[in-house]
C-alpha positions as CSV (number, residue, x, y, z in Angstrom):
1,X,22.2,118.3,195.1
2,X,20.9,118.2,191.5
3,X,18.9,115.1,192.2
4,X,17.0,116.7,195.1
5,X,16.5,119.9,193.1
6,X,15.2,117.9,190.1
7,X,12.7,116.1,192.3
8,X,11.5,119.5,193.7
9,X,11.2,120.7,190.1
10,X,9.0,117.7,189.4
11,X,6.8,118.5,192.4
12,X,6.5,122.1,191.0
13,X,5.8,120.9,187.4
14,X,3.6,117.9,188.1
15,X,0.3,119.9,188.6
16,X,1.0,121.4,185.1
17,X,2.5,118.2,183.6
18,X,-0.3,117.8,181.1
19,X,0.4,121.2,179.5
20,X,4.2,120.7,179.6
21,X,4.0,117.2,178.2
22,X,1.8,118.5,175.4
23,X,4.5,121.0,174.4
24,X,7.1,118.2,174.6
25,X,5.0,115.8,172.5
26,X,4.1,118.4,169.9
27,X,7.8,119.3,169.5
28,X,8.5,115.7,168.6
29,X,5.6,115.3,166.3
30,X,6.7,118.5,164.4
31,X,9.8,116.5,163.3
32,X,7.9,113.3,162.6
33,X,5.4,114.5,160.0
34,X,4.4,111.7,157.7
35,X,6.0,109.0,160.0
36,X,4.1,105.9,160.8
37,X,3.4,106.0,164.6
38,X,0.7,103.4,164.7
39,X,2.9,101.1,166.7
40,X,2.6,103.6,169.6
41,X,-1.2,103.7,169.6
42,X,-3.5,106.7,169.2
43,X,-2.8,110.4,170.2
44,X,-3.9,109.8,173.8
45,X,-1.4,106.9,174.1
46,X,1.4,109.0,172.6
47,X,0.5,111.8,175.1
48,X,0.8,109.3,178.0
49,X,4.2,108.3,176.7
50,X,5.2,112.0,176.8
51,X,4.0,112.3,180.4
52,X,6.1,109.3,181.5
53,X,9.2,110.7,179.7
54,X,8.7,114.0,181.5
55,X,8.4,112.3,184.9
56,X,11.5,110.1,184.2
57,X,13.4,113.2,183.2
58,X,12.8,115.1,186.4
59,X,12.3,112.6,189.1
60,X,14.8,109.7,188.5
61,X,18.1,111.4,187.6
62,X,20.0,109.1,190.0
63,X,18.2,106.0,188.7
64,X,19.2,103.7,185.8
65,X,15.7,104.1,184.5
66,X,16.6,107.8,183.7
67,X,19.3,106.6,181.4
68,X,17.0,103.9,179.9
69,X,14.4,106.6,179.3
70,X,16.9,108.9,177.6
71,X,18.1,106.0,175.4
72,X,14.6,105.0,174.5
73,X,13.7,108.6,173.4
74,X,17.0,108.9,171.5
75,X,16.5,105.6,169.7
76,X,12.9,106.6,168.9
77,X,14.1,109.8,167.2
78,X,17.0,108.0,165.4
79,X,14.7,105.2,164.2
80,X,12.4,107.8,162.6
81,X,15.2,109.7,160.8
82,X,15.5,112.7,163.2
83,X,18.9,114.4,163.3
84,X,20.6,115.2,166.6
85,X,19.6,118.8,166.2
86,X,16.0,117.7,165.8
87,X,16.2,115.4,168.8
88,X,17.5,118.3,170.9
89,X,14.7,120.6,169.9
90,X,12.0,118.9,172.1
91,X,14.3,119.4,175.1
92,X,14.7,123.0,174.2
93,X,10.9,123.4,173.9
94,X,10.5,121.6,177.2
95,X,13.0,123.9,178.9
96,X,11.2,127.0,177.6
97,X,7.9,125.7,178.8
98,X,9.2,125.0,182.3
99,X,11.0,128.4,182.5
100,X,7.7,130.1,181.5
101,X,5.9,128.1,184.1
102,X,8.5,129.2,186.7
103,X,8.2,132.9,185.7
104,X,4.5,132.7,186.3
105,X,5.3,132.2,190.1
106,X,8.3,134.5,190.2
107,X,6.6,137.1,192.2
108,X,5.3,134.6,194.8
109,X,8.8,133.4,195.8
110,X,11.8,134.9,194.0
111,X,14.3,132.6,195.6
112,X,12.3,129.6,194.5
113,X,12.2,131.0,191.0
114,X,16.0,131.3,190.9
115,X,16.4,127.7,192.2
116,X,13.8,126.4,189.7
117,X,15.4,128.2,186.8
118,X,18.9,127.0,187.7
119,X,17.6,123.4,188.1
120,X,15.7,123.6,184.8
121,X,18.8,124.8,183.0
122,X,21.1,122.1,184.6
123,X,18.6,119.3,183.9
124,X,18.2,120.5,180.3
125,X,21.9,120.7,179.8
126,X,22.4,117.2,181.2
127,X,19.6,115.8,179.0
128,X,21.1,117.6,176.0
129,X,24.6,116.2,176.7
130,X,23.2,112.7,177.1
131,X,21.1,113.0,174.0
132,X,24.1,114.2,171.9
133,X,26.3,111.5,173.3
134,X,23.7,108.8,172.7
135,X,23.1,110.1,169.2
136,X,26.9,110.1,168.4
137,X,27.3,106.6,169.8
138,X,24.3,105.4,167.8
139,X,25.6,107.0,164.6
140,X,29.0,105.4,165.2
141,X,27.4,102.0,165.9
142,X,25.3,102.3,162.7
143,X,28.3,103.4,160.6
144,X,30.3,100.5,162.0
145,X,27.5,98.1,161.2
146,X,27.2,99.5,157.7
147,X,31.0,99.1,157.2
148,X,30.9,95.6,158.6
149,X,28.0,94.6,156.4
150,X,29.6,96.2,153.4
151,X,32.9,94.5,154.1
152,X,31.1,91.2,154.5
153,X,29.2,91.7,151.3
154,X,32.5,92.7,149.5
155,X,34.2,89.6,151.0
156,X,31.4,87.3,149.7
157,X,31.5,88.9,146.3
158,X,35.3,88.7,146.2
159,X,35.3,85.0,147.2
160,X,32.6,84.3,144.7
161,X,34.6,86.0,141.9
162,X,37.9,84.2,142.9
163,X,36.1,80.8,143.0
164,X,34.5,81.5,139.7
165,X,37.9,82.4,138.2
166,X,39.4,79.3,139.7
167,X,36.5,77.2,138.3
168,X,36.9,78.9,134.9
169,X,40.7,78.3,134.9
170,X,40.5,74.6,135.9
171,X,39.1,73.4,132.5
172,X,41.7,75.6,130.8
173,X,44.4,73.8,132.8
174,X,42.9,70.4,131.9
175,X,42.7,71.4,128.2
176,X,46.3,72.6,128.3
177,X,47.5,69.3,129.8
178,X,45.5,67.4,127.3
179,X,46.8,69.5,124.4
180,X,50.4,69.0,125.6
181,X,49.8,65.2,125.8
182,X,48.3,65.2,122.3
183,X,51.1,67.3,121.0
184,X,53.7,64.9,122.5
185,X,51.8,62.0,120.9
186,X,51.6,63.7,117.6
187,X,55.3,64.4,117.8
188,X,56.0,60.7,118.4
189,X,53.8,59.8,115.5
190,X,55.4,62.4,113.3
191,X,58.8,60.9,114.1
192,X,57.5,57.5,113.0
193,X,56.0,58.9,109.8
194,X,59.3,60.7,109.1
195,X,61.2,57.4,109.6
196,X,58.8,55.6,107.3
197,X,59.1,58.3,104.7
198,X,62.9,58.1,104.8
199,X,62.7,54.3,104.4
200,X,60.3,54.8,101.5
201,X,62.7,57.2,99.9
202,X,65.6,54.8,100.3
203,X,63.5,52.0,98.8
204,X,62.6,54.2,95.9
205,X,66.2,55.1,95.2
206,X,67.1,51.4,95.3
207,X,64.3,50.7,92.8
208,X,65.6,53.5,90.6
209,X,69.1,51.9,90.7
210,X,67.6,48.5,89.8
211,X,65.7,50.1,86.9
212,X,68.9,51.7,85.7
213,X,70.5,48.3,85.7
214,X,67.5,46.9,83.8
215,X,68.0,49.6,81.1
216,X,71.6,48.6,80.7
217,X,70.6,44.9,80.5
218,X,67.9,45.8,77.9
219,X,70.5,47.7,75.8
220,X,72.8,44.7,76.0
221,X,70.0,42.4,74.9
222,X,69.1,44.7,72.1
223,X,72.7,44.5,70.9
224,X,72.6,40.8,71.1
225,X,69.4,40.8,69.1
226,X,71.0,43.0,66.5
227,X,73.9,40.5,66.3
228,X,71.4,37.7,65.9
229,X,69.8,39.6,63.0
230,X,73.1,39.9,61.3
231,X,73.8,36.2,61.7
232,X,70.4,35.4,60.3
233,X,71.1,37.7,57.3
234,X,74.4,35.9,56.7
235,X,72.6,32.6,56.9
236,X,70.1,33.7,54.3
237,X,72.8,34.7,51.9
238,X,74.4,31.3,52.2
239,X,71.2,29.3,52.0
240,X,72.2,28.0,48.5
241,X,75.2,26.4,50.0
242,X,73.3,24.9,52.9
243,X,74.7,21.5,52.4
244,X,78.3,22.7,52.5
245,X,77.7,25.0,55.3
246,X,75.3,22.8,57.4
247,X,77.8,22.4,60.1
248,X,78.4,26.1,60.2
249,X,74.6,26.6,60.2
250,X,74.3,24.1,63.1
251,X,76.9,26.1,65.0
252,X,75.1,29.3,64.3
253,X,71.9,27.6,65.5
254,X,73.6,26.7,68.8
255,X,74.8,30.2,69.1
256,X,71.3,31.4,68.6
257,X,70.1,29.0,71.2
258,X,72.6,30.5,73.7
259,X,71.3,34.0,72.9
260,X,67.7,32.8,73.3
261,X,68.7,31.4,76.7
262,X,70.0,34.8,77.6
263,X,66.9,36.4,76.3
264,X,64.8,34.0,78.4
265,X,66.9,35.0,81.4
266,X,66.5,38.7,80.7
267,X,62.7,38.2,80.2
268,X,62.6,36.3,83.5
269,X,64.5,39.1,85.3
270,X,62.3,41.7,83.6
271,X,59.2,39.8,84.8
272,X,60.7,39.6,88.4
273,X,61.5,43.4,88.4
274,X,58.0,44.1,87.1
275,X,56.6,42.1,90.0
276,X,58.8,44.0,92.5
277,X,57.7,47.3,91.0
278,X,54.1,46.2,91.3
279,X,54.6,45.4,95.0
280,X,56.3,48.8,95.6
281,X,53.5,50.6,93.8
282,X,51.0,48.8,96.0
283,X,52.8,50.0,99.1
284,X,52.8,53.6,97.7
285,X,49.0,53.5,97.5
286,X,47.3,56.0,95.3
287,X,50.6,57.7,94.5
288,X,51.9,54.5,93.0
289,X,48.8,53.6,90.9
290,X,50.4,54.9,87.7
291,X,53.6,53.1,88.6
292,X,51.6,49.8,88.9
293,X,50.2,50.2,85.4
294,X,53.6,50.8,84.0
295,X,55.0,47.7,85.9
296,X,52.1,45.6,84.5
297,X,53.0,46.8,81.0
298,X,56.7,45.8,81.6
299,X,55.5,42.4,82.8
300,X,53.4,42.0,79.6
301,X,56.4,42.9,77.4
302,X,58.6,40.5,79.3
303,X,56.0,37.7,78.7
304,X,55.9,38.7,75.0
305,X,59.7,38.5,75.0
306,X,59.6,35.0,76.6
307,X,57.0,33.9,74.0
308,X,59.0,35.3,71.2
309,X,62.1,33.6,72.5
310,X,60.3,30.3,72.7
311,X,59.1,30.8,69.2
312,X,62.7,31.4,68.1
313,X,63.8,28.3,69.9
314,X,61.3,26.3,68.0
315,X,62.5,27.8,64.8
316,X,66.1,27.0,65.6
317,X,65.1,23.5,66.4
318,X,63.6,23.3,63.0
319,X,66.8,24.7,61.6
320,X,68.8,22.1,63.4
321,X,66.6,19.4,62.0
322,X,66.9,20.9,58.6
323,X,70.7,20.6,58.7
324,X,70.3,16.9,58.6
325,X,68.3,17.0,55.5
326,X,69.5,17.5,52.0
327,X,69.8,20.5,49.9
328,X,66.1,20.1,48.8
329,X,65.2,21.5,52.2
330,X,67.3,24.6,51.6
331,X,64.3,26.7,50.6
332,X,62.5,25.9,53.8
333,X,65.7,26.8,55.8
334,X,65.9,30.1,54.0
335,X,62.3,30.9,54.9
336,X,62.9,30.0,58.5
337,X,65.9,32.3,58.6
338,X,63.8,35.1,57.2
339,X,61.3,34.4,60.0
340,X,64.2,34.6,62.5
341,X,65.1,38.0,61.1
342,X,61.5,39.2,61.6
343,X,61.4,37.9,65.1
344,X,64.8,39.6,65.9
345,X,63.5,42.9,64.6
346,X,60.4,42.6,66.7
347,X,62.5,41.7,69.7
348,X,64.6,44.7,69.0
349,X,61.6,47.0,68.8
350,X,60.1,45.4,71.9
351,X,63.3,46.0,73.8
352,X,63.4,49.6,72.6
353,X,59.9,50.2,73.9
354,X,60.8,48.3,77.1
355,X,63.8,50.6,77.6
356,X,61.6,53.6,77.2
357,X,59.1,52.3,79.7
358,X,61.7,51.5,82.2
359,X,63.2,55.0,81.7
360,X,59.8,56.4,82.5
361,X,59.5,54.2,85.6
362,X,63.0,55.3,86.7
363,X,61.9,59.0,86.4
364,X,58.7,58.3,88.3
365,X,60.6,56.5,91.1
366,X,63.1,59.4,91.3
367,X,60.2,61.9,91.6
368,X,58.6,59.7,94.3
369,X,61.9,59.5,96.2
370,X,62.2,63.3,96.0
371,X,58.6,63.6,97.3
372,X,59.3,61.2,100.1
373,X,62.4,63.3,101.0
374,X,60.3,66.5,101.0
375,X,57.6,64.8,103.1
376,X,60.3,63.7,105.6
377,X,61.6,67.3,105.8
378,X,58.1,68.7,106.2
379,X,57.3,66.2,109.0
380,X,60.6,67.1,110.7
381,X,59.5,70.8,110.6
382,X,56.1,69.8,112.0
383,X,57.8,67.9,114.7
384,X,59.9,70.9,115.6
385,X,56.8,73.2,115.7
386,X,55.0,70.6,117.8
387,X,57.8,70.5,120.3
388,X,57.7,74.3,120.5
389,X,53.9,74.2,121.1
390,X,54.4,71.6,123.8
391,X,57.0,73.9,125.5
392,X,54.7,76.9,125.3
393,X,51.8,74.8,126.8
394,X,54.1,73.7,129.7
395,X,55.0,77.3,130.2
396,X,51.3,78.2,130.3
397,X,50.7,75.6,133.0
398,X,53.6,77.1,135.0
399,X,52.1,80.6,134.7
400,X,48.7,79.2,135.8
401,X,50.3,77.8,139.0
402,X,51.8,81.2,139.6
403,X,48.3,82.8,139.1
404,X,46.9,80.3,141.7
405,X,49.5,81.4,144.2
406,X,48.7,85.1,143.5
407,X,45.0,84.3,144.0
408,X,45.8,82.7,147.4
409,X,47.9,85.7,148.4
410,X,45.2,88.1,147.2
411,X,42.5,86.2,149.2
412,X,44.6,86.6,152.3
413,X,45.2,90.3,151.7
414,X,41.5,90.8,151.0
415,X,40.6,89.1,154.3
416,X,42.9,91.4,156.2
417,X,41.6,94.4,154.4
418,X,38.0,93.7,155.1
419,X,38.8,92.9,158.7
420,X,40.5,96.3,159.1
421,X,37.7,98.1,157.4
422,X,35.0,96.5,159.5
């Protein structure tokens, strides 16, 4: 019924379509002030479009083209920023124009006027409902597209951020692994150094023990030298009776030769100890440089002792030869004994200095041993700290793995969230 009445309405309006279309067009243009409508042509072209829309509105209600026309008009208004209220205003203006036109012929045929007015209202209501529905659907589609685009943009930013964090964390994990490996290597080397320091301390203590033995030997040698000096003094007092006491003198000379042999042995041992001390000092590097100088001095004193001993041996040989001579050589023997006394005194003084030097060496060795013990303790502490650092680095790697798992879970949750939002 409405379709037939709408067509009758178009037949009634068509002679006045130009005037009605102008009202319809102007109603739209009032809401499009400042809009760029150049794509629709000039004013005449826009008027023709309004004429077509008017014809479609009234003559093709039962045709899909009517829906297409309504959708085209609604999309036009939406594209140019018109609200749904503004899009309904041209329909209201069109309705008023057609009702005014119908009232102009009311007196001619009142029944026709009533039918026309009813049809105008029904067509206008239908057009308004369709326009409102299309506007609501378009708004919903736009909002959904905006949400989808925003969700996609957020997803891209989120993925970019997560990947950037993963890339930033990867070098940290590599550095942590390298640091752990280096710490383990340093811990191994620290253990080796600690073992070497402990061995060095042991060697130093052995050297100190050897030096203490050397001091005792020097004291014994000094006592022997003192005894030799006493014997020489006795020999000097009995020089006038050299002939009678030549045999005793020969025996004393043999005793002195035995002592000299002992002195040679001591000098040789001293020389050997000095050589060992020099070797240990060389192993100690810069820390043993002073020790090396002292060892060299000990060696020099040992050589002096050996030379003095050889000198004494020569003197004793002369004494032994003198015992075969007569009393006229007694003066020469007495002089030789005096020389022996001087040599003994020098040997005693040298031994005293040697004892002092070895005492200093022993003290230095003890200090070096204490330093080695301290170094071993320090390295042990460093090794313990390094082991703690290694454990903390391993814990850091464990936490990094947990963070990666959380990132994976977060990425999945974010994907579900953006899917629900879109």
